[in-house]
Each structure stands twice: as structure tokens, then as C-alpha cells.
All heavy atoms as a GROMACS GRO file, in nm:
protein
  624
    1TRP      N    1   1.020   0.531   2.588
    1TRP     CA    2   0.962   0.406   2.545
    1TRP      C    3   0.811   0.402   2.562
    1TRP      O    4   0.743   0.330   2.494
    1TRP     CB    5   1.030   0.289   2.613
    1TRP     CG    6   1.007   0.283   2.762
    1TRP    CD1    7   1.086   0.336   2.859
    1TRP    CD2    8   0.898   0.223   2.830
    1TRP    NE1    9   1.033   0.313   2.982
    1TRP    CE2   10   0.917   0.242   2.969
    1TRP    CE3   11   0.785   0.154   2.789
    1TRP    CZ2   12   0.828   0.196   3.065
    1TRP    CZ3   13   0.698   0.108   2.884
    1TRP    CH2   14   0.719   0.128   3.019
    2VAL      N   15   0.760   0.482   2.653
    2VAL     CA   16   0.616   0.487   2.675
    2VAL      C   17   0.544   0.535   2.550
    2VAL      O   18   0.445   0.475   2.508
    2VAL     CB   19   0.580   0.578   2.796
    2VAL    CG1   20   0.431   0.594   2.809
    2VAL    CG2   21   0.639   0.520   2.924
    3PHE      N   22   0.596   0.641   2.488
    3PHE     CA   23   0.532   0.691   2.366
    3PHE      C   24   0.542   0.588   2.254
    3PHE      O   25   0.448   0.571   2.178
    3PHE     CB   26   0.593   0.825   2.323
    3PHE     CG   27   0.518   0.887   2.208
    3PHE    CD1   28   0.393   0.943   2.228
    3PHE    CD2   29   0.572   0.888   2.082
    3PHE    CE1   30   0.322   0.998   2.122
    3PHE    CE2   31   0.503   0.944   1.976
    3PHE     CZ   32   0.377   0.998   1.996
    4GLN      N   33   0.653   0.516   2.247
    4GLN     CA   34   0.668   0.414   2.144
    4GLN      C   35   0.564   0.304   2.162
    4GLN      O   36   0.506   0.255   2.066
    4GLN     CB   37   0.808   0.354   2.146
    4GLN     CG   38   0.913   0.450   2.098
    4GLN     CD   39   1.052   0.396   2.120
    4GLN    OE1   40   1.074   0.305   2.199
    4GLN    NE2   41   1.149   0.453   2.049
    5GLU      N   42   0.540   0.263   2.286
    5GLU     CA   43   0.439   0.161   2.313
    5GLU      C   44   0.302   0.210   2.269
    5GLU      O   45   0.225   0.136   2.208
    5GLU     CB   46   0.436   0.124   2.462
    5GLU     CG   47   0.556   0.046   2.507
    5GLU     CD   48   0.564  -0.092   2.446
    5GLU    OE1   49   0.459  -0.156   2.427
    5GLU    OE2   50   0.677  -0.137   2.415
    6LEU      N   51   0.269   0.334   2.300
    6LEU     CA   52   0.142   0.390   2.258
    6LEU      C   53   0.136   0.403   2.106
    6LEU      O   54   0.032   0.377   2.045
    6LEU     CB   55   0.120   0.528   2.322
    6LEU     CG   56   0.092   0.528   2.470
    6LEU    CD1   57   0.089   0.671   2.523
    6LEU    CD2   58  -0.039   0.459   2.501
    7LEU      N   59   0.244   0.440   2.045
    7LEU     CA   60   0.250   0.463   1.901
    7LEU      C   61   0.236   0.334   1.823
    7LEU      O   62   0.167   0.328   1.722
    7LEU     CB   63   0.381   0.530   1.866
    7LEU     CG   64   0.404   0.568   1.723
    7LEU    CD1   65   0.304   0.675   1.681
    7LEU    CD2   66   0.544   0.620   1.702
    8LEU      N   67   0.300   0.228   1.868
    8LEU     CA   68   0.300   0.103   1.795
    8LEU      C   69   0.179   0.016   1.821
    8LEU      O   70   0.156  -0.082   1.750
    8LEU     CB   71   0.429   0.025   1.826
    8LEU     CG   72   0.557   0.096   1.780
    8LEU    CD1   73   0.679   0.018   1.824
    8LEU    CD2   74   0.557   0.119   1.630
    9SER      N   75   0.099   0.049   1.920
    9SER     CA   76  -0.022  -0.025   1.949
    9SER      C   77  -0.138   0.031   1.864
    9SER      O   78  -0.160   0.152   1.865
    9SER     CB   79  -0.060  -0.013   2.096
    9SER     OG   80   0.044  -0.064   2.175
   10PRO      N   81  -0.210  -0.055   1.792
   10PRO     CA   82  -0.319  -0.003   1.710
   10PRO      C   83  -0.433   0.054   1.791
   10PRO      O   84  -0.503   0.144   1.750
   10PRO     CB   85  -0.365  -0.124   1.628
   10PRO     CG   86  -0.314  -0.242   1.701
   10PRO     CD   87  -0.192  -0.198   1.779
   11ARG      N   88  -0.454   0.000   1.910
   11ARG     CA   89  -0.558   0.050   2.000
   11ARG      C   90  -0.505   0.043   2.142
   11ARG      O   91  -0.433  -0.049   2.177
   11ARG     CB   92  -0.683  -0.037   1.990
   11ARG     CG   93  -0.756  -0.020   1.860
   11ARG     CD   94  -0.865  -0.126   1.846
   11ARG     NE   95  -0.884  -0.158   1.706
   11ARG     CZ   96  -0.813  -0.245   1.637
   11ARG    NH1   97  -0.717  -0.314   1.696
   11ARG    NH2   98  -0.835  -0.267   1.511
   12VAL      N   99  -0.545   0.139   2.222
   12VAL     CA  100  -0.499   0.144   2.362
   12VAL      C  101  -0.619   0.177   2.450
   12VAL      O  102  -0.699   0.264   2.415
   12VAL     CB  103  -0.390   0.252   2.382
   12VAL    CG1  104  -0.348   0.261   2.527
   12VAL    CG2  105  -0.269   0.223   2.294
   13ILE      N  106  -0.630   0.106   2.560
   13ILE     CA  107  -0.729   0.142   2.660
   13ILE      C  108  -0.654   0.193   2.781
   13ILE      O  109  -0.567   0.125   2.834
   13ILE     CB  110  -0.818   0.021   2.698
   13ILE    CG1  111  -0.895  -0.029   2.577
   13ILE    CG2  112  -0.913   0.059   2.810
   13ILE    CD1  113  -0.978  -0.154   2.603
   14LEU      N  114  -0.686   0.314   2.821
   14LEU     CA  115  -0.621   0.376   2.936
   14LEU      C  116  -0.719   0.379   3.052
   14LEU      O  117  -0.832   0.429   3.038
   14LEU     CB  118  -0.577   0.518   2.902
   14LEU     CG  119  -0.482   0.529   2.782
   14LEU    CD1  120  -0.468   0.672   2.738
   14LEU    CD2  121  -0.346   0.471   2.817
   15PHE      N  122  -0.679   0.328   3.166
   15PHE     CA  123  -0.764   0.324   3.285
   15PHE      C  124  -0.721   0.434   3.380
   15PHE      O  125  -0.611   0.431   3.433
   15PHE     CB  126  -0.753   0.187   3.352
   15PHE     CG  127  -0.807   0.074   3.268
   15PHE    CD1  128  -0.721   0.003   3.186
   15PHE    CD2  129  -0.941   0.042   3.270
   15PHE    CE1  130  -0.768  -0.102   3.108
   15PHE    CE2  131  -0.990  -0.061   3.191
   15PHE     CZ  132  -0.904  -0.132   3.109
   16GLY      N  133  -0.809   0.529   3.402
   16GLY     CA  134  -0.784   0.637   3.497
   16GLY      C  135  -0.863   0.613   3.624
   16GLY      O  136  -0.939   0.518   3.635
   17ARG      N  137  -0.846   0.702   3.720
   17ARG     CA  138  -0.917   0.687   3.847
   17ARG      C  139  -1.069   0.696   3.827
   17ARG      O  140  -1.145   0.621   3.885
   17ARG     CB  141  -0.872   0.794   3.944
   17ARG     CG  142  -0.938   0.786   4.081
   17ARG     CD  143  -0.888   0.896   4.170
   17ARG     NE  144  -0.745   0.889   4.185
   17ARG     CZ  145  -0.682   0.863   4.300
   17ARG    NH1  146  -0.751   0.849   4.409
   17ARG    NH2  147  -0.552   0.857   4.305
   18ASN      N  148  -1.111   0.788   3.741
   18ASN     CA  149  -1.255   0.812   3.724
   18ASN      C  150  -1.305   0.790   3.581
   18ASN      O  151  -1.418   0.825   3.551
   18ASN     CB  152  -1.288   0.956   3.765
   18ASN     CG  153  -1.259   0.981   3.910
   18ASN    OD1  154  -1.292   0.901   3.995
   18ASN    ND2  155  -1.194   1.092   3.939
   19GLU      N  156  -1.219   0.736   3.494
   19GLU     CA  157  -1.261   0.718   3.356
   19GLU      C  158  -1.179   0.612   3.286
   19GLU      O  159  -1.071   0.575   3.331
   19GLU     CB  160  -1.253   0.849   3.279
   19GLU     CG  161  -1.113   0.903   3.268
   19GLU     CD  162  -1.108   1.040   3.204
   19GLU    OE1  163  -1.208   1.085   3.144
   19GLU    OE2  164  -1.004   1.105   3.211
   20ILE      N  165  -1.233   0.564   3.177
   20ILE     CA  166  -1.161   0.472   3.088
   20ILE      C  167  -1.156   0.539   2.952
   20ILE      O  168  -1.259   0.584   2.900
   20ILE     CB  169  -1.232   0.337   3.077
   20ILE    CG1  170  -1.238   0.268   3.214
   20ILE    CG2  171  -1.162   0.247   2.975
   20ILE    CD1  172  -1.318   0.141   3.216
   21LEU      N  173  -1.038   0.548   2.892
   21LEU     CA  174  -1.020   0.615   2.765
   21LEU      C  175  -0.981   0.515   2.656
   21LEU      O  176  -0.900   0.427   2.680
   21LEU     CB  177  -0.912   0.722   2.773
   21LEU     CG  178  -0.936   0.834   2.874
   21LEU    CD1  179  -0.812   0.920   2.886
   21LEU    CD2  180  -1.056   0.916   2.833
   22TRP      N  181  -1.039   0.531   2.539
   22TRP     CA  182  -1.007   0.450   2.422
   22TRP      C  183  -0.927   0.537   2.326
   22TRP      O  184  -0.966   0.649   2.297
   22TRP     CB  185  -1.137   0.404   2.358
   22TRP     CG  186  -1.123   0.340   2.224
   22TRP    CD1  187  -1.135   0.403   2.103
   22TRP    CD2  188  -1.094   0.205   2.198
   22TRP    NE1  189  -1.116   0.312   2.003
   22TRP    CE2  190  -1.091   0.190   2.056
   22TRP    CE3  191  -1.070   0.093   2.276
   22TRP    CZ2  192  -1.067   0.069   1.997
   22TRP    CZ3  193  -1.046  -0.027   2.215
   22TRP    CH2  194  -1.044  -0.039   2.076
   23GLN      N  195  -0.816   0.487   2.278
   23GLN     CA  196  -0.730   0.563   2.189
   23GLN      C  197  -0.704   0.482   2.063
   23GLN      O  198  -0.678   0.362   2.071
   23GLN     CB  199  -0.600   0.596   2.260
   23GLN     CG  200  -0.505   0.678   2.178
   23GLN     CD  201  -0.377   0.704   2.254
   23GLN    OE1  202  -0.339   0.630   2.342
   23GLN    NE2  203  -0.311   0.811   2.220
   24CYS      N  204  -0.709   0.544   1.946
   24CYS     CA  205  -0.678   0.475   1.822
   24CYS      C  206  -0.573   0.554   1.744
   24CYS      O  207  -0.534   0.662   1.781
   24CYS     CB  208  -0.804   0.454   1.739
   24CYS     SG  209  -0.878   0.607   1.682
   25LEU      N  210  -0.530   0.501   1.628
   25LEU     CA  211  -0.416   0.557   1.555
   25LEU      C  212  -0.439   0.696   1.500
   25LEU      O  213  -0.344   0.766   1.471
   25LEU     CB  214  -0.381   0.465   1.438
   25LEU     CG  215  -0.322   0.329   1.477
   25LEU    CD1  216  -0.308   0.242   1.356
   25LEU    CD2  217  -0.192   0.346   1.546
   26LEU      N  218  -0.563   0.741   1.485
   26LEU     CA  219  -0.588   0.873   1.428
   26LEU      C  220  -0.540   0.985   1.521
   26LEU      O  221  -0.521   1.097   1.476
   26LEU     CB  222  -0.738   0.892   1.399
   26LEU     CG  223  -0.794   0.798   1.292
   26LEU    CD1  224  -0.944   0.818   1.279
   26LEU    CD2  225  -0.724   0.819   1.159
   27GLU      N  226  -0.518   0.955   1.647
   27GLU     CA  227  -0.474   1.056   1.743
   27GLU      C  228  -0.322   1.069   1.752
   27GLU      O  229  -0.271   1.162   1.813
   27GLU     CB  230  -0.530   1.022   1.882
   27GLU     CG  231  -0.679   1.022   1.887
   27GLU     CD  232  -0.734   0.972   2.020
   27GLU    OE1  233  -0.656   0.971   2.118
   27GLU    OE2  234  -0.850   0.936   2.027
   28VAL      N  235  -0.251   0.976   1.692
   28VAL     CA  236  -0.105   0.970   1.704
   28VAL      C  237  -0.039   1.098   1.653
   28VAL      O  238   0.051   1.152   1.717
   28VAL     CB  239  -0.049   0.847   1.630
   28VAL    CG1  240   0.102   0.853   1.621
   28VAL    CG2  241  -0.094   0.721   1.699
   29GLN      N  242  -0.082   1.149   1.539
   29GLN     CA  243  -0.019   1.267   1.482
   29GLN      C  244  -0.030   1.385   1.576
   29GLN      O  245   0.068   1.457   1.598
   29GLN     CB  246  -0.085   1.301   1.348
   29GLN     CG  247  -0.024   1.425   1.286
   29GLN     CD  248  -0.089   1.461   1.154
   29GLN    OE1  249  -0.169   1.387   1.102
   29GLN    NE2  250  -0.055   1.576   1.103
   30ASN      N  251  -0.146   1.408   1.635
   30ASN     CA  252  -0.162   1.520   1.727
   30ASN      C  253  -0.072   1.506   1.850
   30ASN      O  254  -0.011   1.603   1.894
   30ASN     CB  255  -0.309   1.532   1.770
   30ASN     CG  256  -0.397   1.578   1.658
   30ASN    OD1  257  -0.351   1.643   1.566
   30ASN    ND2  258  -0.522   1.542   1.665
   31GLN      N  259  -0.064   1.386   1.905
   31GLN     CA  260   0.022   1.366   2.021
   31GLN      C  261   0.168   1.388   1.986
   31GLN      O  262   0.242   1.451   2.061
   31GLN     CB  263   0.005   1.224   2.076
   31GLN     CG  264  -0.127   1.202   2.143
   31GLN     CD  265  -0.136   1.064   2.200
   31GLN    OE1  266  -0.040   0.988   2.200
   31GLN    NE2  267  -0.254   1.030   2.248
   32TYR      N  268   0.210   1.334   1.872
   32TYR     CA  269   0.349   1.348   1.831
   32TYR      C  270   0.388   1.494   1.811
   32TYR      O  271   0.494   1.538   1.853
   32TYR     CB  272   0.374   1.268   1.704
   32TYR     CG  273   0.516   1.279   1.657
   32TYR    CD1  274   0.617   1.208   1.718
   32TYR    CD2  275   0.551   1.367   1.554
   32TYR    CE1  276   0.748   1.221   1.677
   32TYR    CE2  277   0.682   1.380   1.514
   32TYR     CZ  278   0.779   1.307   1.575
   32TYR     OH  279   0.908   1.321   1.535
   33CYS      N  280   0.300   1.569   1.748
   33CYS     CA  281   0.330   1.709   1.719
   33CYS      C  282   0.342   1.793   1.845
   33CYS      O  283   0.404   1.900   1.843
   33CYS     CB  284   0.225   1.768   1.625
   33CYS     SG  285   0.241   1.701   1.456
   34ASN      N  286   0.284   1.748   1.953
   34ASN     CA  287   0.294   1.821   2.079
   34ASN      C  288   0.421   1.791   2.158
   34ASN      O  289   0.448   1.856   2.258
   34ASN     CB  290   0.171   1.794   2.166
   34ASN     CG  291   0.048   1.861   2.111
   34ASN    OD1  292   0.055   1.967   2.051
   34ASN    ND2  293  -0.066   1.798   2.129
   35LEU      N  294   0.498   1.693   2.114
   35LEU     CA  295   0.624   1.661   2.182
   35LEU      C  296   0.728   1.771   2.155
   35LEU      O  297   0.726   1.833   2.050
   35LEU     CB  298   0.680   1.528   2.132
   35LEU     CG  299   0.599   1.404   2.166
   35LEU    CD1  300   0.664   1.282   2.102
   35LEU    CD2  301   0.591   1.385   2.317
   36GLU      N  302   0.817   1.789   2.248
   36GLU     CA  303   0.926   1.885   2.229
   36GLU      C  304   1.053   1.808   2.190
   36GLU      O  305   1.122   1.753   2.273
   36GLU     CB  306   0.948   1.964   2.359
   36GLU     CG  307   0.831   2.053   2.394
   36GLU     CD  308   0.858   2.136   2.517
   36GLU    OE1  309   0.975   2.161   2.550
   36GLU    OE2  310   0.761   2.178   2.579
   37LEU      N  311   1.078   1.803   2.060
   37LEU     CA  312   1.196   1.734   2.010
   37LEU      C  313   1.319   1.823   2.023
   37LEU      O  314   1.308   1.945   2.026
   37LEU     CB  315   1.176   1.695   1.864
   37LEU     CG  316   1.061   1.600   1.834
   37LEU    CD1  317   1.057   1.570   1.685
   37LEU    CD2  318   1.075   1.472   1.913
   38THR      N  319   1.435   1.760   2.028
   38THR     CA  320   1.560   1.835   2.039
   38THR      C  321   1.577   1.928   1.921
   38THR      O  322   1.614   2.044   1.934
   38THR     CB  323   1.679   1.738   2.049
   38THR    OG1  324   1.656   1.649   2.157
   38THR    CG2  325   1.808   1.812   2.072
   39VAL      N  326   1.551   1.878   1.801
   39VAL     CA  327   1.561   1.957   1.678
   39VAL      C  328   1.422   1.964   1.618
   39VAL      O  329   1.372   1.867   1.561
   39VAL     CB  330   1.661   1.894   1.578
   39VAL    CG1  331   1.672   1.977   1.453
   39VAL    CG2  332   1.798   1.876   1.644
   40ALA      N  333   1.357   2.078   1.628
   40ALA     CA  334   1.219   2.094   1.585
   40ALA      C  335   1.200   2.061   1.436
   40ALA      O  336   1.096   2.009   1.396
   40ALA     CB  337   1.170   2.235   1.614
   41SER      N  338   1.302   2.088   1.355
   41SER     CA  339   1.288   2.062   1.212
   41SER      C  340   1.284   1.912   1.180
   41SER      O  341   1.252   1.873   1.068
   41SER     CB  342   1.402   2.130   1.134
   41SER     OG  343   1.526   2.078   1.177
   42ASP      N  344   1.314   1.827   1.277
   42ASP     CA  345   1.309   1.681   1.256
   42ASP      C  346   1.168   1.626   1.263
   42ASP      O  347   1.145   1.512   1.226
   42ASP     CB  348   1.393   1.609   1.362
   42ASP     CG  349   1.542   1.626   1.338
   42ASP    OD1  350   1.580   1.673   1.230
   42ASP    OD2  351   1.620   1.593   1.430
   43LYS      N  352   1.072   1.706   1.310
   43LYS     CA  353   0.936   1.655   1.330
   43LYS      C  354   0.876   1.597   1.203
   43LYS      O  355   0.822   1.487   1.204
   43LYS     CB  356   0.844   1.766   1.383
   43LYS     CG  357   0.849   1.781   1.531
   43LYS     CD  358   0.739   1.877   1.578
   43LYS     CE  359   0.747   1.891   1.728
   43LYS     NZ  360   0.643   1.977   1.781
   44LEU      N  361   0.880   1.672   1.096
   44LEU     CA  362   0.815   1.627   0.973
   44LEU      C  363   0.880   1.500   0.918
   44LEU      O  364   0.809   1.406   0.879
   44LEU     CB  365   0.820   1.737   0.868
   44LEU     CG  366   0.736   1.714   0.743
   44LEU    CD1  367   0.590   1.687   0.778
   44LEU    CD2  368   0.746   1.832   0.649
   45ALA      N  369   1.011   1.494   0.919
   45ALA     CA  370   1.082   1.375   0.869
   45ALA      C  371   1.051   1.253   0.956
   45ALA      O  372   1.028   1.143   0.905
   45ALA     CB  373   1.232   1.400   0.864
   46ALA      N  374   1.050   1.272   1.087
   46ALA     CA  375   1.022   1.161   1.178
   46ALA      C  376   0.877   1.114   1.162
   46ALA      O  377   0.849   0.994   1.160
   46ALA     CB  378   1.049   1.203   1.322
   47LEU      N  379   0.784   1.207   1.150
   47LEU     CA  380   0.643   1.171   1.133
   47LEU      C  381   0.623   1.097   1.001
   47LEU      O  382   0.545   1.003   0.992
   47LEU     CB  383   0.556   1.295   1.140
   47LEU     CG  384   0.407   1.271   1.145
   47LEU    CD1  385   0.370   1.183   1.260
   47LEU    CD2  386   0.334   1.403   1.153
   48SER      N  387   0.694   1.136   0.899
   48SER     CA  388   0.689   1.069   0.770
   48SER      C  389   0.733   0.923   0.783
   48SER      O  390   0.674   0.833   0.725
   48SER     CB  391   0.773   1.142   0.667
   48SER     OG  392   0.774   1.073   0.545
   49GLY      N  393   0.840   0.901   0.858
   49GLY     CA  394   0.889   0.766   0.881
   49GLY      C  395   0.787   0.680   0.954
   49GLY      O  396   0.764   0.564   0.920
   50VAL      N  397   0.723   0.737   1.054
   50VAL     CA  398   0.618   0.666   1.128
   50VAL      C  399   0.501   0.637   1.035
   50VAL      O  400   0.445   0.526   1.036
   50VAL     CB  401   0.572   0.749   1.250
   50VAL    CG1  402   0.450   0.687   1.315
   50VAL    CG2  403   0.686   0.759   1.351
   51ALA      N  404   0.463   0.733   0.953
   51ALA     CA  405   0.352   0.714   0.859
   51ALA      C  406   0.383   0.601   0.760
   51ALA      O  407   0.295   0.521   0.726
   51ALA     CB  408   0.323   0.843   0.785
   52ASN      N  409   0.505   0.593   0.714
   52ASN     CA  410   0.544   0.485   0.622
   52ASN      C  411   0.531   0.350   0.688
   52ASN      O  412   0.485   0.253   0.627
   52ASN     CB  413   0.688   0.504   0.571
   52ASN     CG  414   0.697   0.609   0.465
   52ASN    OD1  415   0.601   0.632   0.392
   52ASN    ND2  416   0.812   0.674   0.455
   53LEU      N  417   0.570   0.340   0.815
   53LEU     CA  418   0.559   0.216   0.889
   53LEU      C  419   0.413   0.175   0.901
   53LEU      O  420   0.376   0.061   0.872
   53LEU     CB  421   0.621   0.232   1.029
   53LEU     CG  422   0.604   0.116   1.123
   53LEU    CD1  423   0.688  -0.002   1.077
   53LEU    CD2  424   0.644   0.156   1.264
   54PHE      N  425   0.329   0.268   0.941
   54PHE     CA  426   0.187   0.237   0.956
   54PHE      C  427   0.121   0.210   0.821
   54PHE      O  428   0.030   0.128   0.812
   54PHE     CB  429   0.114   0.350   1.028
   54PHE     CG  430   0.129   0.344   1.176
   54PHE    CD1  431   0.206   0.439   1.243
   54PHE    CD2  432   0.068   0.244   1.251
   54PHE    CE1  433   0.220   0.434   1.380
   54PHE    CE2  434   0.082   0.238   1.386
   54PHE     CZ  435   0.159   0.334   1.453
   55SER      N  436   0.165   0.277   0.718
   55SER     CA  437   0.110   0.257   0.586
   55SER      C  438   0.118   0.111   0.544
   55SER      O  439   0.024   0.052   0.492
   55SER     CB  440   0.182   0.346   0.485
   55SER     OG  441   0.131   0.326   0.356
   56LYS      N  442   0.232   0.051   0.570
   56LYS     CA  443   0.254  -0.090   0.536
   56LYS      C  444   0.166  -0.180   0.623
   56LYS      O  445   0.113  -0.280   0.576
   56LYS     CB  446   0.400  -0.126   0.552
   56LYS     CG  447   0.489  -0.056   0.452
   56LYS     CD  448   0.635  -0.082   0.480
   56LYS     CE  449   0.722   0.004   0.389
   56LYS     NZ  450   0.861   0.001   0.424
   57LYS      N  451   0.152  -0.144   0.750
   57LYS     CA  452   0.076  -0.229   0.842
   57LYS      C  453  -0.074  -0.222   0.818
   57LYS      O  454  -0.143  -0.323   0.832
   57LYS     CB  455   0.107  -0.191   0.986
   57LYS     CG  456   0.245  -0.230   1.028
   57LYS     CD  457   0.266  -0.204   1.177
   57LYS     CE  458   0.404  -0.247   1.218
   57LYS     NZ  459   0.407  -0.380   1.275
   58ILE      N  460  -0.126  -0.106   0.784
   58ILE     CA  461  -0.273  -0.093   0.770
   58ILE      C  462  -0.318  -0.095   0.624
   58ILE      O  463  -0.437  -0.095   0.598
   58ILE     CB  464  -0.326   0.032   0.840
   58ILE    CG1  465  -0.277   0.160   0.774
   58ILE    CG2  466  -0.291   0.032   0.988
   58ILE    CD1  467  -0.343   0.285   0.827
   59GLY      N  468  -0.223  -0.095   0.531
   59GLY     CA  469  -0.258  -0.104   0.390
   59GLY      C  470  -0.327   0.019   0.335
   59GLY      O  471  -0.416   0.009   0.252
   60SER      N  472  -0.289   0.134   0.381
   60SER     CA  473  -0.345   0.260   0.332
   60SER      C  474  -0.232   0.358   0.303
   60SER      O  475  -0.122   0.342   0.354
   60SER     CB  476  -0.440   0.319   0.437
   60SER     OG  477  -0.509   0.429   0.384
   61VAL      N  478  -0.260   0.459   0.224
   61VAL     CA  479  -0.161   0.559   0.187
   61VAL      C  480  -0.180   0.682   0.273
   61VAL      O  481  -0.294   0.727   0.296
   61VAL     CB  482  -0.175   0.594   0.037
   61VAL    CG1  483  -0.077   0.703  -0.002
   61VAL    CG2  484  -0.153   0.470  -0.048
   62TYR      N  485  -0.069   0.738   0.319
   62TYR     CA  486  -0.071   0.860   0.402
   62TYR      C  487  -0.065   0.982   0.312
   62TYR      O  488   0.027   0.998   0.233
   62TYR     CB  489   0.049   0.856   0.496
   62TYR     CG  490   0.052   0.964   0.601
   62TYR    CD1  491  -0.040   0.962   0.706
   62TYR    CD2  492   0.145   1.066   0.597
   62TYR    CE1  493  -0.037   1.059   0.804
   62TYR    CE2  494   0.149   1.164   0.695
   62TYR     CZ  495   0.058   1.158   0.799
   62TYR     OH  496   0.061   1.255   0.895
   63LEU      N  497  -0.167   1.067   0.319
   63LEU     CA  498  -0.178   1.183   0.231
   63LEU      C  499  -0.184   1.310   0.314
   63LEU      O  500  -0.290   1.350   0.361
   63LEU     CB  501  -0.305   1.174   0.145
   63LEU     CG  502  -0.321   1.050   0.060
   63LEU    CD1  503  -0.463   1.036   0.008
   63LEU    CD2  504  -0.222   1.052  -0.054
   64ALA      N  505  -0.072   1.375   0.333
   64ALA     CA  506  -0.066   1.505   0.400
   64ALA      C  507  -0.144   1.506   0.533
   64ALA      O  508  -0.223   1.595   0.559
   64ALA     CB  509  -0.117   1.615   0.309
   65GLY      N  510  -0.120   1.407   0.615
   65GLY     CA  511  -0.183   1.404   0.748
   65GLY      C  512  -0.312   1.324   0.754
   65GLY      O  513  -0.371   1.311   0.862
   66LEU      N  514  -0.355   1.268   0.643
   66LEU     CA  515  -0.477   1.187   0.641
   66LEU      C  516  -0.450   1.054   0.574
   66LEU      O  517  -0.365   1.042   0.488
   66LEU     CB  518  -0.588   1.260   0.562
   66LEU     CG  519  -0.624   1.400   0.609
   66LEU    CD1  520  -0.720   1.465   0.509
   66LEU    CD2  521  -0.686   1.397   0.747
   67TRP      N  522  -0.526   0.951   0.615
   67TRP     CA  523  -0.514   0.820   0.552
   67TRP      C  524  -0.615   0.812   0.440
   67TRP      O  525  -0.732   0.848   0.456
   67TRP     CB  526  -0.537   0.708   0.653
   67TRP     CG  527  -0.433   0.705   0.758
   67TRP    CD1  528  -0.445   0.750   0.886
   67TRP    CD2  529  -0.299   0.660   0.744
   67TRP    NE1  530  -0.326   0.732   0.953
   67TRP    CE2  531  -0.235   0.678   0.867
   67TRP    CE3  532  -0.226   0.605   0.639
   67TRP    CZ2  533  -0.101   0.642   0.889
   67TRP    CZ3  534  -0.093   0.570   0.660
   67TRP    CH2  535  -0.033   0.587   0.785
   68ARG      N  536  -0.572   0.762   0.323
   68ARG     CA  537  -0.661   0.752   0.208
   68ARG      C  538  -0.787   0.673   0.242
   68ARG      O  539  -0.898   0.710   0.202
   68ARG     CB  540  -0.590   0.689   0.089
   68ARG     CG  541  -0.681   0.675  -0.033
   68ARG     CD  542  -0.611   0.613  -0.150
   68ARG     NE  543  -0.525   0.715  -0.211
   68ARG     CZ  544  -0.430   0.688  -0.297
   68ARG    NH1  545  -0.403   0.564  -0.331
   68ARG    NH2  546  -0.355   0.785  -0.347
   69SER      N  547  -0.772   0.565   0.316
   69SER     CA  548  -0.888   0.481   0.350
   69SER      C  549  -0.988   0.552   0.442
   69SER      O  550  -1.104   0.513   0.449
   69SER     CB  551  -0.842   0.350   0.415
   69SER     OG  552  -0.768   0.378   0.532
   70HIS      N  553  -0.945   0.658   0.511
   70HIS     CA  554  -1.033   0.734   0.600
   70HIS      C  555  -1.064   0.873   0.546
   70HIS      O  556  -1.121   0.956   0.615
   70HIS     CB  557  -0.967   0.749   0.738
   70HIS     CG  558  -0.952   0.621   0.810
   70HIS    ND1  559  -0.833   0.555   0.817
   70HIS    CD2  560  -1.042   0.544   0.879
   70HIS    CE1  561  -0.848   0.444   0.888
   70HIS    NE2  562  -0.974   0.436   0.925
   71LEU      N  563  -1.025   0.899   0.423
   71LEU     CA  564  -1.034   1.033   0.368
   71LEU      C  565  -1.174   1.094   0.373
   71LEU      O  566  -1.189   1.207   0.420
   71LEU     CB  567  -0.980   1.034   0.224
   71LEU     CG  568  -0.939   1.168   0.166
   71LEU    CD1  569  -0.835   1.235   0.252
   71LEU    CD2  570  -0.886   1.150   0.026
   72PRO      N  571  -1.279   1.025   0.331
   72PRO     CA  572  -1.411   1.089   0.337
   72PRO      C  573  -1.451   1.133   0.480
   72PRO      O  574  -1.496   1.245   0.498
   72PRO     CB  575  -1.506   0.978   0.285
   72PRO     CG  576  -1.420   0.894   0.199
   72PRO     CD  577  -1.285   0.895   0.267
   73GLY      N  578  -1.428   1.048   0.577
   73GLY     CA  579  -1.462   1.084   0.714
   73GLY      C  580  -1.374   1.193   0.772
   73GLY      O  581  -1.420   1.277   0.850
   74CYS      N  582  -1.248   1.195   0.731
   74CYS     CA  583  -1.154   1.296   0.783
   74CYS      C  584  -1.182   1.435   0.724
   74CYS      O  585  -1.143   1.535   0.785
   74CYS     CB  586  -1.012   1.255   0.753
   74CYS     SG  587  -0.954   1.114   0.846
   75LEU      N  588  -1.246   1.439   0.611
   75LEU     CA  589  -1.274   1.567   0.546
   75LEU      C  590  -1.409   1.627   0.589
   75LEU      O  591  -1.443   1.737   0.547
   75LEU     CB  592  -1.268   1.554   0.394
   75LEU     CG  593  -1.132   1.521   0.337
   75LEU    CD1  594  -1.141   1.500   0.188
   75LEU    CD2  595  -1.031   1.629   0.370
   76MET      N  596  -1.483   1.556   0.671
   76MET     CA  597  -1.612   1.605   0.717
   76MET      C  598  -1.592   1.689   0.844
   76MET      O  599  -1.547   1.638   0.945
   76MET     CB  600  -1.708   1.490   0.744
   76MET     CG  601  -1.745   1.414   0.619
   76MET     SD  602  -1.845   1.270   0.651
   76MET     CE  603  -1.981   1.337   0.740
   77TRP      N  604  -1.620   1.816   0.837
   77TRP     CA  605  -1.607   1.904   0.953
   77TRP      C  606  -1.743   1.925   1.015
   77TRP      O  607  -1.841   1.949   0.946
   77TRP     CB  608  -1.548   2.040   0.913
   77TRP     CG  609  -1.411   2.028   0.861
   77TRP    CD1  610  -1.300   2.000   0.933
   77TRP    CD2  611  -1.369   2.043   0.726
   77TRP    NE1  612  -1.190   1.998   0.848
   77TRP    CE2  613  -1.229   2.024   0.722
   77TRP    CE3  614  -1.436   2.072   0.608
   77TRP    CZ2  615  -1.157   2.034   0.605
   77TRP    CZ3  616  -1.363   2.081   0.491
   77TRP    CH2  617  -1.224   2.062   0.490
   78THR      N  618  -1.746   1.919   1.146
   78THR     CA  619  -1.874   1.944   1.215
   78THR      C  620  -1.857   2.053   1.316
   78THR      O  621  -1.752   2.088   1.357
   78THR     CB  622  -1.927   1.818   1.286
   78THR    OG1  623  -1.826   1.774   1.378
   78THR    CG2  624  -1.959   1.710   1.187
   0.00000   0.00000   0.00000
């Protein structure tokens, strides 16, 4: 349930002993992909379901790991 709380919150502030961390939805995919699921082949289907949920909430289309509304910034490599 901890991951679900992090996943469903649009923004999270994490308070550590020596730091404060800000987390937003763009990091969700990386965190999810690092989980060890019982059936590894379920990852893509499950992530697609999560993307559909967020797509409705944020009003953007999910395109192969990127949000259409953030596409220009996501394609800039530094």
C-alpha cells in the first residue's frame, strides 16, 4: 500500500534525517520498473493500466513512456 500511496499522489514530500525530497509523477515509471513483480511479463500491462488512470486525471496522452504535454522537455537530453 505504500507504493500505491506514492503512486496515486501527484506530489510527495519526503522528510529524511538530513534532507527533504520532492517527488512528482515523472519518476513513477522508473520506480515501478525497479519493483520485483511475481510475473515479470505483467510489468508492461500493469504500467499501461496506471498510465491510463493518470491520463484521465492529468488530461494528457501517454506515448511510449512519455506524456504528450511534457514531450518537448522529455526529449531534451543534457
